[in-house]
PDB file with one MODEL, atoms N, CA, C and O in Angstrom:
MODEL        1
ATOM      1  N   MET A   1       3.932  23.769  -2.719  1.00  0.00           N
ATOM      2  CA  MET A   1       5.338  24.026  -2.500  1.00  0.00           C
ATOM      3  C   MET A   1       5.574  24.283  -1.008  1.00  0.00           C
ATOM      4  O   MET A   1       4.799  24.979  -0.353  1.00  0.00           O
ATOM      5  N   GLU A   2       6.641  23.718  -0.500  1.00  0.00           N
ATOM      6  CA  GLU A   2       6.957  23.836   0.918  1.00  0.00           C
ATOM      7  C   GLU A   2       7.525  25.215   1.245  1.00  0.00           C
ATOM      8  O   GLU A   2       8.293  25.787   0.470  1.00  0.00           O
ATOM      9  N   ARG A   3       7.136  25.731   2.394  1.00  0.00           N
ATOM     10  CA  ARG A   3       7.642  27.024   2.847  1.00  0.00           C
ATOM     11  C   ARG A   3       9.073  26.869   3.348  1.00  0.00           C
ATOM     12  O   ARG A   3       9.419  25.881   3.995  1.00  0.00           O
ATOM     13  N   LEU A   4       9.899  27.871   3.031  1.00  0.00           N
ATOM     14  CA  LEU A   4      11.277  27.907   3.499  1.00  0.00           C
ATOM     15  C   LEU A   4      11.447  29.148   4.372  1.00  0.00           C
ATOM     16  O   LEU A   4      10.934  30.219   4.048  1.00  0.00           O
ATOM     17  N   SER A   5      12.168  28.996   5.476  1.00  0.00           N
ATOM     18  CA  SER A   5      12.385  30.113   6.396  1.00  0.00           C
ATOM     19  C   SER A   5      13.820  30.601   6.316  1.00  0.00           C
ATOM     20  O   SER A   5      14.746  29.817   6.109  1.00  0.00           O
ATOM     21  N   SER A   6      13.989  31.890   6.480  1.00  0.00           N
ATOM     22  CA  SER A   6      15.339  32.449   6.536  1.00  0.00           C
ATOM     23  C   SER A   6      15.964  32.102   7.880  1.00  0.00           C
ATOM     24  O   SER A   6      15.270  31.712   8.820  1.00  0.00           O
ATOM     25  N   VAL A   7      17.273  32.246   7.959  1.00  0.00           N
ATOM     26  CA  VAL A   7      17.972  32.006   9.219  1.00  0.00           C
ATOM     27  C   VAL A   7      17.442  32.953  10.292  1.00  0.00           C
ATOM     28  O   VAL A   7      17.235  32.546  11.435  1.00  0.00           O
ATOM     29  N   LYS A   8      17.226  34.202   9.928  1.00  0.00           N
ATOM     30  CA  LYS A   8      16.718  35.192  10.886  1.00  0.00           C
ATOM     31  C   LYS A   8      15.343  34.795  11.412  1.00  0.00           C
ATOM     32  O   LYS A   8      15.104  34.839  12.619  1.00  0.00           O
ATOM     33  N   ASP A   9      14.439  34.407  10.512  1.00  0.00           N
ATOM     34  CA  ASP A   9      13.096  33.993  10.931  1.00  0.00           C
ATOM     35  C   ASP A   9      13.147  32.753  11.814  1.00  0.00           C
ATOM     36  O   ASP A   9      12.470  32.685  12.840  1.00  0.00           O
ATOM     37  N   PHE A  10      13.951  31.773  11.411  1.00  0.00           N
ATOM     38  CA  PHE A  10      14.064  30.541  12.198  1.00  0.00           C
ATOM     39  C   PHE A  10      14.635  30.831  13.574  1.00  0.00           C
ATOM     40  O   PHE A  10      14.150  30.293  14.569  1.00  0.00           O
ATOM     41  N   SER A  11      15.660  31.676  13.646  1.00  0.00           N
ATOM     42  CA  SER A  11      16.275  31.973  14.942  1.00  0.00           C
ATOM     43  C   SER A  11      15.268  32.649  15.880  1.00  0.00           C
ATOM     44  O   SER A  11      15.259  32.381  17.081  1.00  0.00           O
ATOM     45  N   THR A  12      14.427  33.519  15.332  1.00  0.00           N
ATOM     46  CA  THR A  12      13.399  34.182  16.133  1.00  0.00           C
ATOM     47  C   THR A  12      12.385  33.165  16.653  1.00  0.00           C
ATOM     48  O   THR A  12      12.043  33.173  17.836  1.00  0.00           O
ATOM     49  N   LEU A  13      11.910  32.299  15.774  1.00  0.00           N
ATOM     50  CA  LEU A  13      10.933  31.279  16.179  1.00  0.00           C
ATOM     51  C   LEU A  13      11.519  30.295  17.193  1.00  0.00           C
ATOM     52  O   LEU A  13      10.838  29.878  18.129  1.00  0.00           O
ATOM     53  N   ALA A  14      12.787  29.930  16.997  1.00  0.00           N
ATOM     54  CA  ALA A  14      13.421  28.918  17.837  1.00  0.00           C
ATOM     55  C   ALA A  14      13.964  29.497  19.141  1.00  0.00           C
ATOM     56  O   ALA A  14      14.257  28.758  20.080  1.00  0.00           O
ATOM     57  N   GLY A  15      14.097  30.822  19.193  1.00  0.00           N
ATOM     58  CA  GLY A  15      14.624  31.439  20.404  1.00  0.00           C
ATOM     59  C   GLY A  15      16.124  31.273  20.560  1.00  0.00           C
ATOM     60  O   GLY A  15      16.635  31.253  21.680  1.00  0.00           O
ATOM     61  N   ILE A  16      16.832  31.153  19.447  1.00  0.00           N
ATOM     62  CA  ILE A  16      18.291  31.062  19.472  1.00  0.00           C
ATOM     63  C   ILE A  16      18.859  32.130  18.539  1.00  0.00           C
ATOM     64  O   ILE A  16      18.146  32.649  17.680  1.00  0.00           O
ATOM     65  N   SER A  17      20.111  32.448  18.702  1.00  0.00           N
ATOM     66  CA  SER A  17      20.708  33.513  17.902  1.00  0.00           C
ATOM     67  C   SER A  17      20.988  33.026  16.474  1.00  0.00           C
ATOM     68  O   SER A  17      21.172  31.831  16.245  1.00  0.00           O
ATOM     69  N   PRO A  18      21.018  33.960  15.521  1.00  0.00           N
ATOM     70  CA  PRO A  18      21.363  33.576  14.146  1.00  0.00           C
ATOM     71  C   PRO A  18      22.738  32.916  14.055  1.00  0.00           C
ATOM     72  O   PRO A  18      22.933  32.006  13.250  1.00  0.00           O
ATOM     73  N   SER A  19      23.689  33.365  14.870  1.00  0.00           N
ATOM     74  CA  SER A  19      25.019  32.742  14.821  1.00  0.00           C
ATOM     75  C   SER A  19      24.966  31.287  15.273  1.00  0.00           C
ATOM     76  O   SER A  19      25.715  30.454  14.764  1.00  0.00           O
ATOM     77  N   THR A  20      24.091  30.975  16.222  1.00  0.00           N
ATOM     78  CA  THR A  20      23.922  29.581  16.648  1.00  0.00           C
ATOM     79  C   THR A  20      23.297  28.764  15.526  1.00  0.00           C
ATOM     80  O   THR A  20      23.684  27.617  15.302  1.00  0.00           O
ATOM     81  N   VAL A  21      22.338  29.345  14.824  1.00  0.00           N
ATOM     82  CA  VAL A  21      21.729  28.653  13.682  1.00  0.00           C
ATOM     83  C   VAL A  21      22.793  28.342  12.639  1.00  0.00           C
ATOM     84  O   VAL A  21      22.869  27.214  12.153  1.00  0.00           O
ATOM     85  N   TYR A  22      23.622  29.334  12.286  1.00  0.00           N
ATOM     86  CA  TYR A  22      24.683  29.109  11.299  1.00  0.00           C
ATOM     87  C   TYR A  22      25.655  28.034  11.765  1.00  0.00           C
ATOM     88  O   TYR A  22      26.108  27.219  10.961  1.00  0.00           O
ATOM     89  N   ARG A  23      25.982  28.022  13.062  1.00  0.00           N
ATOM     90  CA  ARG A  23      26.892  27.003  13.589  1.00  0.00           C
ATOM     91  C   ARG A  23      26.277  25.618  13.455  1.00  0.00           C
ATOM     92  O   ARG A  23      26.957  24.672  13.056  1.00  0.00           O
ATOM     93  N   LEU A  24      24.994  25.491  13.786  1.00  0.00           N
ATOM     94  CA  LEU A  24      24.317  24.194  13.674  1.00  0.00           C
ATOM     95  C   LEU A  24      24.171  23.763  12.214  1.00  0.00           C
ATOM     96  O   LEU A  24      24.240  22.574  11.905  1.00  0.00           O
ATOM     97  N   VAL A  25      23.970  24.728  11.323  1.00  0.00           N
ATOM     98  CA  VAL A  25      23.933  24.426   9.889  1.00  0.00           C
ATOM     99  C   VAL A  25      25.294  23.896   9.453  1.00  0.00           C
ATOM    100  O   VAL A  25      25.381  22.879   8.766  1.00  0.00           O
ATOM    101  N   TRP A  26      26.355  24.592   9.855  1.00  0.00           N
ATOM    102  CA  TRP A  26      27.714  24.202   9.478  1.00  0.00           C
ATOM    103  C   TRP A  26      28.049  22.800   9.981  1.00  0.00           C
ATOM    104  O   TRP A  26      28.744  22.039   9.307  1.00  0.00           O
ATOM    105  N   LYS A  27      27.543  22.462  11.190  1.00  0.00           N
ATOM    106  CA  LYS A  27      27.784  21.130  11.760  1.00  0.00           C
ATOM    107  C   LYS A  27      26.888  20.060  11.144  1.00  0.00           C
ATOM    108  O   LYS A  27      27.058  18.872  11.421  1.00  0.00           O
ATOM    109  N   GLY A  28      25.928  20.478  10.307  1.00  0.00           N
ATOM    110  CA  GLY A  28      25.031  19.519   9.668  1.00  0.00           C
ATOM    111  C   GLY A  28      23.859  19.112  10.532  1.00  0.00           C
ATOM    112  O   GLY A  28      23.194  18.119  10.237  1.00  0.00           O
ATOM    113  N   GLU A  29      23.584  19.860  11.601  1.00  0.00           N
ATOM    114  CA  GLU A  29      22.513  19.503  12.512  1.00  0.00           C
ATOM    115  C   GLU A  29      21.179  20.159  12.158  1.00  0.00           C
ATOM    116  O   GLU A  29      20.136  19.776  12.689  1.00  0.00           O
ATOM    117  N   ILE A  30      21.213  21.127  11.278  1.00  0.00           N
ATOM    118  CA  ILE A  30      19.993  21.747  10.762  1.00  0.00           C
ATOM    119  C   ILE A  30      20.030  21.597   9.247  1.00  0.00           C
ATOM    120  O   ILE A  30      20.982  22.047   8.611  1.00  0.00           O
ATOM    121  N   PRO A  31      19.018  20.975   8.659  1.00  0.00           N
ATOM    122  CA  PRO A  31      18.982  20.822   7.199  1.00  0.00           C
ATOM    123  C   PRO A  31      18.730  22.167   6.519  1.00  0.00           C
ATOM    124  O   PRO A  31      18.018  23.019   7.050  1.00  0.00           O
ATOM    125  N   ILE A  32      19.315  22.342   5.356  1.00  0.00           N
ATOM    126  CA  ILE A  32      19.141  23.611   4.645  1.00  0.00           C
ATOM    127  C   ILE A  32      18.860  23.374   3.170  1.00  0.00           C
ATOM    128  O   ILE A  32      19.093  22.293   2.629  1.00  0.00           O
ATOM    129  N   VAL A  33      18.351  24.426   2.544  1.00  0.00           N
ATOM    130  CA  VAL A  33      18.198  24.500   1.101  1.00  0.00           C
ATOM    131  C   VAL A  33      18.927  25.770   0.695  1.00  0.00           C
ATOM    132  O   VAL A  33      18.680  26.837   1.256  1.00  0.00           O
ATOM    133  N   ARG A  34      19.816  25.662  -0.269  1.00  0.00           N
ATOM    134  CA  ARG A  34      20.533  26.852  -0.746  1.00  0.00           C
ATOM    135  C   ARG A  34      19.832  27.397  -1.980  1.00  0.00           C
ATOM    136  O   ARG A  34      19.535  26.667  -2.926  1.00  0.00           O
ATOM    137  N   LEU A  35      19.576  28.705  -1.943  1.00  0.00           N
ATOM    138  CA  LEU A  35      18.941  29.385  -3.069  1.00  0.00           C
ATOM    139  C   LEU A  35      19.818  30.557  -3.473  1.00  0.00           C
ATOM    140  O   LEU A  35      19.753  31.627  -2.868  1.00  0.00           O
ATOM    141  N   GLY A  36      20.634  30.354  -4.494  1.00  0.00           N
ATOM    142  CA  GLY A  36      21.479  31.432  -4.982  1.00  0.00           C
ATOM    143  C   GLY A  36      22.346  32.065  -3.914  1.00  0.00           C
ATOM    144  O   GLY A  36      22.435  33.292  -3.854  1.00  0.00           O
ATOM    145  N   GLY A  37      22.974  31.293  -3.087  1.00  0.00           N
ATOM    146  CA  GLY A  37      23.837  31.806  -2.040  1.00  0.00           C
ATOM    147  C   GLY A  37      23.132  32.084  -0.723  1.00  0.00           C
ATOM    148  O   GLY A  37      23.785  32.364   0.282  1.00  0.00           O
ATOM    149  N   GLN A  38      21.823  32.010  -0.717  1.00  0.00           N
ATOM    150  CA  GLN A  38      21.067  32.209   0.521  1.00  0.00           C
ATOM    151  C   GLN A  38      20.761  30.861   1.155  1.00  0.00           C
ATOM    152  O   GLN A  38      20.565  29.862   0.462  1.00  0.00           O
ATOM    153  N   ILE A  39      20.725  30.850   2.463  1.00  0.00           N
ATOM    154  CA  ILE A  39      20.406  29.629   3.205  1.00  0.00           C
ATOM    155  C   ILE A  39      18.967  29.724   3.687  1.00  0.00           C
ATOM    156  O   ILE A  39      18.559  30.726   4.273  1.00  0.00           O
ATOM    157  N   ARG A  40      18.212  28.677   3.434  1.00  0.00           N
ATOM    158  CA  ARG A  40      16.821  28.589   3.890  1.00  0.00           C
ATOM    159  C   ARG A  40      16.631  27.277   4.640  1.00  0.00           C
ATOM    160  O   ARG A  40      17.254  26.265   4.317  1.00  0.00           O
ATOM    161  N   ILE A  41      15.771  27.310   5.636  1.00  0.00           N
ATOM    162  CA  ILE A  41      15.484  26.126   6.438  1.00  0.00           C
ATOM    163  C   ILE A  41      14.105  25.615   6.050  1.00  0.00           C
ATOM    164  O   ILE A  41      13.135  26.373   6.050  1.00  0.00           O
ATOM    165  N   PRO A  42      14.015  24.314   5.716  1.00  0.00           N
ATOM    166  CA  PRO A  42      12.732  23.744   5.283  1.00  0.00           C
ATOM    167  C   PRO A  42      11.649  23.860   6.351  1.00  0.00           C
ATOM    168  O   PRO A  42      11.918  23.746   7.547  1.00  0.00           O
ATOM    169  N   GLY A  43      10.431  24.087   5.899  1.00  0.00           N
ATOM    170  CA  GLY A  43       9.292  24.238   6.795  1.00  0.00           C
ATOM    171  C   GLY A  43       9.052  23.037   7.685  1.00  0.00           C
ATOM    172  O   GLY A  43       8.665  23.198   8.842  1.00  0.00           O
ATOM    173  N   TRP A  44       9.275  21.820   7.166  1.00  0.00           N
ATOM    174  CA  TRP A  44       9.052  20.624   7.988  1.00  0.00           C
ATOM    175  C   TRP A  44       9.956  20.631   9.210  1.00  0.00           C
ATOM    176  O   TRP A  44       9.550  20.189  10.285  1.00  0.00           O
ATOM    177  N   PHE A  45      11.202  21.140   9.052  1.00  0.00           N
ATOM    178  CA  PHE A  45      12.125  21.175  10.181  1.00  0.00           C
ATOM    179  C   PHE A  45      11.696  22.246  11.179  1.00  0.00           C
ATOM    180  O   PHE A  45      11.724  22.015  12.388  1.00  0.00           O
ATOM    181  N   VAL A  46      11.301  23.408  10.683  1.00  0.00           N
ATOM    182  CA  VAL A  46      10.838  24.492  11.555  1.00  0.00           C
ATOM    183  C   VAL A  46       9.657  24.001  12.382  1.00  0.00           C
ATOM    184  O   VAL A  46       9.617  24.204  13.595  1.00  0.00           O
ATOM    185  N   HIS A  47       8.698  23.358  11.728  1.00  0.00           N
ATOM    186  CA  HIS A  47       7.516  22.845  12.423  1.00  0.00           C
ATOM    187  C   HIS A  47       7.904  21.831  13.488  1.00  0.00           C
ATOM    188  O   HIS A  47       7.405  21.883  14.612  1.00  0.00           O
ATOM    189  N   ARG A  48       8.787  20.918  13.140  1.00  0.00           N
ATOM    190  CA  ARG A  48       9.208  19.889  14.081  1.00  0.00           C
ATOM    191  C   ARG A  48       9.961  20.495  15.268  1.00  0.00           C
ATOM    192  O   ARG A  48       9.790  20.065  16.409  1.00  0.00           O
ATOM    193  N   TYR A  49      10.787  21.489  14.986  1.00  0.00           N
ATOM    194  CA  TYR A  49      11.603  22.107  16.033  1.00  0.00           C
ATOM    195  C   TYR A  49      10.756  22.869  17.037  1.00  0.00           C
ATOM    196  O   TYR A  49      10.990  22.769  18.242  1.00  0.00           O
ATOM    197  N   ILE A  50       9.772  23.629  16.561  1.00  0.00           N
ATOM    198  CA  ILE A  50       8.976  24.439  17.479  1.00  0.00           C
ATOM    199  C   ILE A  50       7.770  23.688  18.040  1.00  0.00           C
ATOM    200  O   ILE A  50       7.079  24.193  18.924  1.00  0.00           O
ATOM    201  N   LYS A  51       7.516  22.485  17.529  1.00  0.00           N
ATOM    202  CA  LYS A  51       6.371  21.694  17.988  1.00  0.00           C
ATOM    203  C   LYS A  51       6.508  21.301  19.456  1.00  0.00           C
ATOM    204  O   LYS A  51       5.511  21.232  20.176  1.00  0.00           O
ATOM    205  N   GLN A  52       7.726  21.045  19.899  1.00  0.00           N
ATOM    206  CA  GLN A  52       7.959  20.614  21.270  1.00  0.00           C
ATOM    207  C   GLN A  52       8.833  21.653  21.976  1.00  0.00           C
ATOM    208  O   GLN A  52      10.054  21.499  22.019  1.00  0.00           O
ATOM    209  N   PRO A  53       8.235  22.695  22.522  1.00  0.00           N
ATOM    210  CA  PRO A  53       9.020  23.752  23.176  1.00  0.00           C
ATOM    211  C   PRO A  53       9.952  23.197  24.248  1.00  0.00           C
ATOM    212  O   PRO A  53       9.551  22.390  25.086  1.00  0.00           O
ATOM    213  N   GLY A  54      11.177  23.638  24.202  1.00  0.00           N
ATOM    214  CA  GLY A  54      12.163  23.217  25.195  1.00  0.00           C
ATOM    215  C   GLY A  54      12.859  21.920  24.867  1.00  0.00           C
ATOM    216  O   GLY A  54      13.849  21.576  25.513  1.00  0.00           O
ATOM    217  N   ASP A  55      12.375  21.189  23.882  1.00  0.00           N
ATOM    218  CA  ASP A  55      12.986  19.921  23.511  1.00  0.00           C
ATOM    219  C   ASP A  55      13.597  20.024  22.131  1.00  0.00           C
ATOM    220  O   ASP A  55      12.947  20.485  21.193  1.00  0.00           O
ATOM    221  N   LEU A  56      14.835  19.600  22.000  1.00  0.00           N
ATOM    222  CA  LEU A  56      15.464  19.522  20.694  1.00  0.00           C
ATOM    223  C   LEU A  56      15.065  18.216  20.038  1.00  0.00           C
ATOM    224  O   LEU A  56      14.878  17.215  20.729  1.00  0.00           O
ATOM    225  N   PRO A  57      14.928  18.200  18.715  1.00  0.00           N
ATOM    226  CA  PRO A  57      14.696  16.930  18.037  1.00  0.00           C
ATOM    227  C   PRO A  57      15.836  15.961  18.348  1.00  0.00           C
ATOM    228  O   PRO A  57      16.945  16.389  18.666  1.00  0.00           O
ATOM    229  N   VAL A  58      15.573  14.688  18.258  1.00  0.00           N
ATOM    230  CA  VAL A  58      16.552  13.660  18.603  1.00  0.00           C
ATOM    231  C   VAL A  58      17.872  13.887  17.887  1.00  0.00           C
ATOM    232  O   VAL A  58      18.933  13.694  18.481  1.00  0.00           O
ATOM    233  N   TYR A  59      17.830  14.294  16.616  1.00  0.00           N
ATOM    234  CA  TYR A  59      19.063  14.442  15.856  1.00  0.00           C
ATOM    235  C   TYR A  59      19.834  15.704  16.229  1.00  0.00           C
ATOM    236  O   TYR A  59      20.903  15.944  15.669  1.00  0.00           O
ATOM    237  N   LEU A  60      19.326  16.519  17.159  1.00  0.00           N
ATOM    238  CA  LEU A  60      20.069  17.677  17.639  1.00  0.00           C
ATOM    239  C   LEU A  60      20.572  17.493  19.066  1.00  0.00           C
ATOM    240  O   LEU A  60      21.181  18.403  19.628  1.00  0.00           O
ATOM    241  N   THR A  61      20.327  16.347  19.647  1.00  0.00           N
ATOM    242  CA  THR A  61      20.779  16.109  21.001  1.00  0.00           C
ATOM    243  C   THR A  61      22.070  15.313  20.969  1.00  0.00           C
ATOM    244  O   THR A  61      22.367  14.623  19.994  1.00  0.00           O
ATOM    245  N   ASN A  62      22.824  15.417  22.037  1.00  0.00           N
ATOM    246  CA  ASN A  62      24.082  14.691  22.165  1.00  0.00           C
ATOM    247  C   ASN A  62      23.790  13.376  22.887  1.00  0.00           C
ATOM    248  O   ASN A  62      23.575  13.360  24.099  1.00  0.00           O
ATOM    249  N   ASN A  63      23.784  12.288  22.143  1.00  0.00           N
ATOM    250  CA  ASN A  63      23.444  10.985  22.710  1.00  0.00           C
ATOM    251  C   ASN A  63      24.671  10.168  23.085  1.00  0.00           C
ATOM    252  O   ASN A  63      24.559   8.967  23.334  1.00  0.00           O
ATOM    253  N   GLU A  64      25.844  10.801  23.129  1.00  0.00           N
ATOM    254  CA  GLU A  64      27.059  10.060  23.463  1.00  0.00           C
ATOM    255  C   GLU A  64      27.073   9.709  24.945  1.00  0.00           C
ATOM    256  O   GLU A  64      26.717  10.520  25.800  1.00  0.00           O
ATOM    257  N   GLU A  65      27.486   8.497  25.220  1.00  0.00           N
ATOM    258  CA  GLU A  65      27.638   8.061  26.612  1.00  0.00           C
ATOM    259  C   GLU A  65      28.962   8.585  27.126  1.00  0.00           C
ATOM    260  O   GLU A  65      29.972   8.532  26.424  1.00  0.00           O
ATOM    261  N   LYS A  66      28.962   9.085  28.341  1.00  0.00           N
ATOM    262  CA  LYS A  66      30.214   9.613  28.923  1.00  0.00           C
ATOM    263  C   LYS A  66      30.660   8.751  30.062  1.00  0.00           C
ATOM    264  O   LYS A  66      31.688   9.026  30.679  1.00  0.00           O
TER     265      LYS A  66
ENDMDL
END
């Protein structure tokens, strides 16, 4: 079974605030699993996010041309 992280745990590992995590979840940029009203972040995403310090995964970057 895959490990799921709480928003608080993920924010600590990622070095961002819990409110930023919730905002990114709301925007659909962080995948979630809902468990009885609680939000959990899949382990594969946590691993991918912290694997490259300082770099956001491609799907979290703004690739729009200006």
